[in-house]
C-alpha positions, 0 to 999 in steps of 0.5 A, spaced: 639 698 446 635 702 440 629 697 441 629 699 448 628 706 445 623 704 440 619 701 446 619 707 450 617 712 445 611 708 443 609 707 450 610 715 452 606 716 445 601 711 448 600 715 454 600 721 451 594 719 447 591 717 451 591 723 456 589 726 450 583 723 449 581 723 455 581 730 455 577 731 448 572 726 451 571 732 456 571 736 452 566 733 448 562 732 454 562 740 455 560 742 448 554 737 449 552 740 455 552 747 451 549 745 446 543 742 450 543 749 454 544 753 447 537 749 444 533 750 450 535 757 449 532 757 442 527 753 443 525 758 449 526 764 444 523 760 439 517 760 443 517 767 445 517 769 438 511 765 436 508 768 443 510 776 440 506 774 433 500 772 436 499 778 441 502 783 436 497 779 431 491 780 437 493 788 437 493 789 430 486 787 430 484 791 436 486 797 433 483 796 426 477 794 431 478 801 434 479 804 427 473 803 425 469 804 431 471 810 431 470 811 424 464 810 424 462 815 430 466 820 426 461 819 420 454 818 425 457 825 427 457 828 420 450 825 418 445 830 418 439 829 423 432 828 421 429 835 424 424 836 420 421 829 420 416 826 426 
């Protein structure tokens, strides 16, 4: 009888291990899908960061040029006009 009980316990253990293996495989599949989705999100965020960085640099350059233009216009107004010369 002891041998039958040992075989029965081994069979139960094998069935449980097979069931656990199926569950783990399903979990791994879900994790891979989530990882793929997260990877796509990270790539999209990286692209957005690069775009924002480029846009910020462009905006900075525009503001710098606008400031230079305003300073030149201000300097032009400060220069004395040549009234005595013809």
